[in-house]
N, CA, C and O of each residue as an XYZ file, in Angstrom:
440
protein
N     -23.254    -37.725     -2.679
C     -22.388    -38.458     -3.586
C     -21.725    -37.465     -4.540
O     -22.395    -36.631     -5.150
N     -20.419    -37.566     -4.658
C     -19.678    -36.714     -5.586
C     -19.598    -37.420     -6.938
O     -19.172    -38.573     -7.014
N     -19.995    -36.754     -7.971
C     -19.985    -37.328     -9.312
C     -18.881    -36.648    -10.115
O     -18.345    -35.617     -9.710
N     -18.549    -37.245    -11.264
C     -17.559    -36.602    -12.117
C     -18.201    -36.098    -13.399
O     -19.359    -36.399    -13.690
N     -17.443    -35.335    -14.154
C     -17.946    -34.684    -15.357
C     -18.423    -35.701    -16.394
O     -19.351    -35.418    -17.151
N     -17.800    -36.879    -16.437
C     -18.203    -37.878    -17.429
C     -19.579    -38.449    -17.117
O     -20.323    -38.796    -18.034
N     -19.927    -38.552    -15.839
C     -21.280    -38.968    -15.486
C     -22.286    -37.924    -15.945
O     -23.389    -38.254    -16.381
N     -21.893    -36.671    -15.843
C     -22.797    -35.588    -16.244
C     -23.048    -35.605    -17.741
O     -24.194    -35.514    -18.181
N     -21.986    -35.722    -18.523
C     -22.155    -35.621    -19.979
C     -22.596    -36.936    -20.617
O     -22.835    -36.989    -21.824
N     -22.704    -37.983    -19.826
C     -23.161    -39.270    -20.369
C     -24.636    -39.234    -20.751
O     -25.071    -40.006    -21.606
N     -25.400    -38.361    -20.139
C     -26.842    -38.303    -20.388
C     -27.170    -37.240    -21.431
O     -26.702    -36.107    -21.314
N     -27.967    -37.578    -22.455
C     -28.281    -36.606    -23.506
C     -29.062    -35.380    -23.014
O     -28.889    -34.287    -23.553
N     -29.907    -35.545    -22.014
C     -30.648    -34.392    -21.481
C     -29.670    -33.424    -20.827
O     -29.772    -32.212    -21.016
N     -28.724    -33.956    -20.059
C     -27.752    -33.077    -19.401
C     -26.841    -32.396    -20.427
O     -26.468    -31.235    -20.255
N     -26.485    -33.117    -21.490
C     -25.683    -32.470    -22.546
C     -26.469    -31.320    -23.168
O     -25.907    -30.265    -23.462
N     -27.761    -31.523    -23.368
C     -28.589    -30.453    -23.943
C     -28.707    -29.280    -22.974
O     -28.678    -28.124    -23.397
N     -28.839    -29.563    -21.694
C     -28.894    -28.484    -20.696
C     -27.594    -27.681    -20.736
O     -27.623    -26.451    -20.702
N     -26.467    -28.364    -20.807
C     -25.170    -27.679    -20.886
C     -25.135    -26.780    -22.115
O     -24.696    -25.633    -22.043
N     -25.598    -27.308    -23.237
C     -25.597    -26.530    -24.476
C     -26.488    -25.294    -24.351
O     -26.105    -24.207    -24.782
N     -27.665    -25.457    -23.766
C     -28.602    -24.340    -23.587
C     -27.995    -23.277    -22.673
O     -28.056    -22.083    -22.969
N     -27.413    -23.718    -21.566
C     -26.858    -22.765    -20.607
C     -25.556    -22.139    -21.100
O     -25.132    -21.108    -20.578
N     -24.918    -22.745    -22.095
C     -23.693    -22.149    -22.632
C     -24.009    -20.854    -23.382
O     -23.131    -20.014    -23.582
N     -25.261    -20.700    -23.793
C     -25.679    -19.487    -24.505
C     -26.113    -18.376    -23.563
O     -25.865    -17.199    -23.825
N     -26.771    -18.756    -22.452
C     -27.248    -17.750    -21.495
C     -27.678    -18.426    -20.202
O     -28.075    -19.591    -20.188
N     -27.589    -17.664    -19.115
C     -28.082    -18.148    -17.830
C     -29.609    -18.116    -17.868
O     -30.208    -17.180    -18.398
N     -30.225    -19.145    -17.304
C     -31.684    -19.236    -17.289
C     -32.169    -19.647    -15.910
O     -31.427    -20.239    -15.126
N     -33.415    -19.328    -15.626
C     -34.028    -19.812    -14.393
C     -34.300    -21.307    -14.545
O     -34.326    -21.838    -15.655
N     -34.499    -21.963    -13.428
C     -34.815    -23.392    -13.453
C     -36.063    -23.638    -14.304
O     -36.102    -24.583    -15.091
N     -37.070    -22.797    -14.149
C     -38.301    -22.947    -14.942
C     -38.040    -22.757    -16.429
O     -38.605    -23.475    -17.253
N     -37.190    -21.797    -16.781
C     -36.877    -21.573    -18.197
C     -36.137    -22.773    -18.793
O     -36.371    -23.143    -19.943
N     -35.248    -23.375    -18.007
C     -34.561    -24.582    -18.472
C     -35.593    -25.686    -18.689
O     -35.586    -26.357    -19.721
N     -36.478    -25.869    -17.714
C     -37.494    -26.927    -17.797
C     -38.400    -26.751    -19.010
O     -38.861    -27.737    -19.586
N     -38.661    -25.501    -19.406
C     -39.531    -25.234    -20.558
C     -38.957    -25.754    -21.876
O     -39.695    -25.891    -22.851
N     -37.654    -26.046    -21.924
C     -37.022    -26.567    -23.138
C     -37.260    -28.071    -23.321
O     -36.912    -28.630    -24.361
N     -37.848    -28.723    -22.322
C     -37.960    -30.180    -22.352
C     -39.397    -30.627    -22.166
O     -40.229    -29.909    -21.611
N     -39.665    -31.831    -22.644
C     -40.994    -32.417    -22.480
C     -41.041    -33.358    -21.281
O     -42.003    -34.108    -21.118
N     -40.018    -33.325    -20.449
C     -40.012    -34.131    -19.221
C     -40.471    -33.240    -18.078
O     -40.537    -32.020    -18.229
N     -40.784    -33.831    -16.951
C     -41.328    -33.070    -15.824
C     -40.285    -32.114    -15.238
O     -39.079    -32.313    -15.383
N     -40.781    -31.088    -14.584
C     -39.880    -30.135    -13.925
C     -39.023    -30.829    -12.869
O     -37.829    -30.543    -12.784
N     -39.597    -31.746    -12.047
C     -38.741    -32.462    -11.088
C     -37.631    -33.270    -11.769
O     -36.530    -33.386    -11.230
N     -37.913    -33.824    -12.940
C     -36.876    -34.570    -13.670
C     -35.764    -33.620    -14.115
O     -34.583    -33.947    -14.001
N     -36.141    -32.446    -14.619
C     -35.136    -31.444    -15.016
C     -34.341    -31.002    -13.786
O     -33.121    -30.851    -13.856
N     -35.024    -30.797    -12.669
C     -34.340    -30.402    -11.434
C     -33.309    -31.445    -11.004
O     -32.234    -31.103    -10.512
N     -33.649    -32.716    -11.196
C     -32.702    -33.785    -10.850
C     -31.462    -33.705    -11.747
O     -30.338    -33.858    -11.269
N     -31.669    -33.465    -13.042
C     -30.537    -33.308    -13.954
C     -29.687    -32.095    -13.553
O     -28.458    -32.158    -13.579
N     -30.344    -31.000    -13.185
C     -29.618    -29.806    -12.754
C     -28.817    -30.084    -11.482
O     -27.697    -29.599    -11.324
N     -29.402    -30.865    -10.581
C     -28.701    -31.219     -9.342
C     -27.421    -31.999     -9.664
O     -26.368    -31.734     -9.083
N     -27.511    -32.947    -10.576
C     -26.342    -33.738    -10.960
C     -25.282    -32.843    -11.605
O     -24.094    -32.969    -11.308
N     -25.714    -31.942    -12.484
C     -24.762    -31.018    -13.101
C     -24.092    -30.136    -12.050
O     -22.911    -29.807    -12.168
N     -24.848    -29.758    -11.028
C     -24.274    -28.978     -9.928
C     -23.279    -29.791     -9.122
O     -22.223    -29.283     -8.746
N     -23.607    -31.058     -8.851
C     -22.700    -31.941     -8.109
C     -21.393    -32.153     -8.866
O     -20.341    -32.365     -8.264
N     -21.472    -32.094    -10.185
C     -20.283    -32.259    -11.030
C     -19.554    -30.933    -11.242
O     -18.546    -30.880    -11.947
N     -20.063    -29.869    -10.635
C     -19.472    -28.534    -10.711
C     -19.505    -27.958    -12.131
O     -18.652    -27.149    -12.499
N     -20.499    -28.384    -12.925
C     -20.630    -27.864    -14.283
C     -21.560    -26.657    -14.354
O     -21.479    -25.848    -15.278
N     -22.440    -26.550    -13.369
C     -23.308    -25.373    -13.285
C     -23.329    -24.884    -11.850
O     -22.975    -25.599    -10.912
N     -23.751    -23.658    -11.717
C     -23.982    -23.072    -10.397
C     -25.408    -22.541    -10.409
O     -25.837    -21.909    -11.374
N     -26.128    -22.801     -9.342
C     -27.500    -22.303     -9.237
C     -27.513    -21.244     -8.146
O     -27.171    -21.518     -6.996
N     -27.916    -20.017     -8.522
C     -27.944    -18.893     -7.577
C     -29.369    -18.385     -7.415
O     -30.120    -18.246     -8.381
N     -29.705    -18.118     -6.188
C     -31.007    -17.530     -5.882
C     -30.946    -16.047     -6.196
O     -30.062    -15.345     -5.705
N     -31.874    -15.562     -7.007
C     -31.989    -14.139     -7.318
C     -33.447    -13.760     -7.151
O     -34.278    -14.003     -8.026
N     -33.737    -13.162     -6.014
C     -35.127    -12.857     -5.695
C     -35.879    -14.152     -5.463
O     -35.458    -14.981     -4.655
N     -36.990    -14.334     -6.165
C     -37.785    -15.550     -6.008
C     -37.368    -16.650     -6.972
O     -37.854    -17.777     -6.874
N     -36.476    -16.338     -7.897
C     -36.053    -17.300     -8.920
C     -34.677    -17.873     -8.596
O     -33.855    -17.241     -7.933
N     -34.458    -19.093     -9.086
C     -33.128    -19.715     -9.010
C     -32.591    -19.770    -10.438
O     -33.224    -20.346    -11.323
N     -31.424    -19.172    -10.657
C     -30.828    -19.115    -11.987
C     -29.653    -20.065    -12.102
O     -28.874    -20.240    -11.165
N     -29.542    -20.677    -13.277
C     -28.484    -21.639    -13.571
C     -27.437    -20.971    -14.441
O     -27.755    -20.369    -15.466
N     -26.188    -21.082    -14.024
C     -25.067    -20.518    -14.754
C     -24.092    -21.644    -15.091
O     -23.775    -22.475    -14.241
N     -23.627    -21.664    -16.322
C     -22.672    -22.678    -16.752
C     -21.299    -22.350    -16.163
O     -20.929    -21.182    -16.041
N     -20.564    -23.371    -15.808
C     -19.179    -23.222    -15.352
C     -18.308    -23.978    -16.353
O     -17.804    -25.065    -16.069
N     -18.147    -23.378    -17.523
C     -17.512    -24.062    -18.652
C     -16.088    -24.512    -18.354
O     -15.613    -25.473    -18.958
N     -15.404    -23.848    -17.446
C     -14.036    -24.265    -17.115
C     -13.995    -25.676    -16.544
O     -12.957    -26.336    -16.591
N     -15.108    -26.139    -16.009
C     -15.173    -27.498    -15.463
C     -15.216    -28.560    -16.561
O     -14.980    -29.738    -16.293
N     -15.516    -28.153    -17.791
C     -15.538    -29.090    -18.916
C     -14.144    -29.300    -19.516
O     -13.947    -30.219    -20.311
N     -13.185    -28.460    -19.145
C     -11.842    -28.536    -19.723
C     -11.192    -29.906    -19.518
O     -10.648    -30.450    -20.479
N     -11.220    -30.494    -18.311
C     -10.582    -31.816    -18.162
C     -11.182    -32.874    -19.088
O     -10.449    -33.693    -19.641
N     -12.489    -32.868    -19.262
C     -13.125    -33.841    -20.158
C     -12.709    -33.567    -21.599
O     -12.420    -34.498    -22.350
N     -12.679    -32.301    -21.984
C     -12.267    -31.949    -23.338
C     -10.831    -32.411    -23.594
O     -10.540    -32.989    -24.642
N      -9.945    -32.158    -22.647
C      -8.538    -32.532    -22.834
C      -8.380    -34.045    -22.920
O      -7.568    -34.540    -23.702
N      -9.143    -34.780    -22.128
C      -9.071    -36.232    -22.173
C      -9.547    -36.743    -23.527
O      -8.912    -37.607    -24.130
N     -10.669    -36.204    -24.003
C     -11.207    -36.620    -25.296
C     -10.321    -36.189    -26.461
O     -10.195    -36.905    -27.454
N      -9.715    -35.021    -26.332
C      -8.908    -34.476    -27.409
C      -7.719    -35.375    -27.760
O      -7.294    -35.421    -28.914
N      -7.184    -36.087    -26.766
C      -6.045    -36.963    -27.044
C      -6.398    -38.091    -28.006
O      -5.509    -38.675    -28.625
N      -7.670    -38.399    -28.139
C      -8.118    -39.464    -29.032
C      -8.561    -38.957    -30.402
O      -8.859    -39.750    -31.295
N      -8.601    -37.648    -30.563
C      -9.066    -37.057    -31.821
C      -8.240    -37.538    -33.011
O      -8.808    -37.987    -34.006
N      -6.923    -37.453    -32.930
C      -6.072    -37.868    -34.057
C      -6.265    -39.346    -34.391
O      -6.319    -39.723    -35.561
N      -6.368    -40.169    -33.364
C      -6.567    -41.604    -33.593
C      -7.844    -41.836    -34.389
O      -7.834    -42.560    -35.384
N      -8.954    -41.220    -33.953
C     -10.233    -41.427    -34.622
C     -10.263    -40.792    -35.998
O     -10.854    -41.348    -36.924
N      -9.628    -39.626    -36.146
C      -9.590    -39.001    -37.470
C      -8.830    -39.884    -38.450
O      -9.246    -40.029    -39.599
N      -7.722    -40.476    -38.012
C      -6.958    -41.384    -38.880
C      -7.776    -42.619    -39.247
O      -7.748    -43.071    -40.392
N      -8.496    -43.157    -38.282
C      -9.327    -44.337    -38.558
C     -10.450    -44.009    -39.536
O     -10.750    -44.791    -40.438
N     -11.054    -42.866    -39.351
C     -12.137    -42.460    -40.250
C     -11.584    -42.221    -41.650
O     -12.208    -42.617    -42.635
N     -10.416    -41.575    -41.752
C      -9.796    -41.361    -43.061
C      -9.484    -42.689    -43.741
O      -9.720    -42.846    -44.938
N      -8.956    -43.640    -42.984
C      -8.646    -44.959    -43.545
C      -9.909    -45.662    -44.026
O      -9.912    -46.278    -45.092
N     -10.964    -45.572    -43.255
C     -12.233    -46.193    -43.634
C     -12.784    -45.541    -44.905
O     -13.300    -46.224    -45.790
N     -12.668    -44.216    -44.983
C     -13.145    -43.500    -46.166
C     -12.356    -43.933    -47.402
O     -12.939    -44.135    -48.467
N     -11.037    -44.077    -47.268
C     -10.211    -44.547    -48.391
C     -10.631    -45.957    -48.816
O     -10.712    -46.249    -50.008
N     -10.893    -46.815    -47.851
C     -11.338    -48.182    -48.128
C     -12.652    -48.172    -48.920
O     -12.800    -48.895    -49.905
N     -13.593    -47.349    -48.478
C     -14.878    -47.257    -49.181
C     -14.703    -46.742    -50.607
O     -15.375    -47.209    -51.527
N     -13.808    -45.787    -50.788
C     -13.556    -45.252    -52.130
C     -12.977    -46.343    -53.038
O     -13.340    -46.433    -54.211
N     -12.082    -47.166    -52.497
C     -11.507    -48.266    -53.280
C     -12.583    -49.274    -53.660
O     -12.617    -49.749    -54.795
N     -13.466    -49.604    -52.712
C     -14.568    -50.527    -53.008
C     -15.477    -49.966    -54.098
O     -15.893    -50.684    -55.007
N     -15.773    -48.688    -53.994
C     -16.646    -48.050    -54.975
C     -15.978    -48.051    -56.354
O     -16.633    -48.295    -57.368
N     -14.664    -47.777    -56.382
C     -13.932    -47.777    -57.654
C     -13.933    -49.172    -58.273
O     -14.100    -49.312    -59.484
N     -13.747    -50.207    -57.449
C     -13.788    -51.595    -57.956
C     -15.160    -51.905    -58.534
O     -15.290    -52.505    -59.601
N     -16.181    -51.477    -57.795
C     -17.559    -51.743    -58.237
C     -17.841    -51.039    -59.563
O     -18.442    -51.619    -60.467
N     -17.412    -49.807    -59.668
C     -17.623    -49.033    -60.890
C     -16.862    -49.660    -62.059
O     -17.407    -49.782    -63.155
N     -15.608    -50.058    -61.834
C     -14.800    -50.663    -62.891
C     -15.330    -52.052    -63.276
O     -15.230    -52.448    -64.438
N     -15.881    -52.777    -62.333
C     -16.421    -54.102    -62.604
C     -17.716    -54.078    -63.382
O     -18.063    -55.064    -64.033
N     -18.439    -52.971    -63.328
C     -19.723    -52.858    -64.019
C     -19.593    -52.316    -65.422
O     -20.592    -52.204    -66.133
N     -18.394    -51.978    -65.838
C     -18.213    -51.416    -67.180
C     -18.044    -52.470    -68.223
O     -17.882    -52.152    -69.401
């Protein structure tokens, strides 16, 4: 089954794996050591990330190492980025609303 990047980043464990691997390549066991879930569960998450082309797993001697393929995150970033201005404007409007409520409350208590 071919999955897409949004399926990969929908899970918090996979997002954490991406974050960990963005700093350095690690063996499968080293990745698993960061979590309190079973090694087979981590392997399943790694498999999904591989199917989404977000990581590459290479055999090096007796170990399998995971490498991030950050360029595969670009389409998701670009899709999300188009909504940044919309959400920033909404958050700014909400913040202004809260400030007005607080000012009313402060003025009403005097």
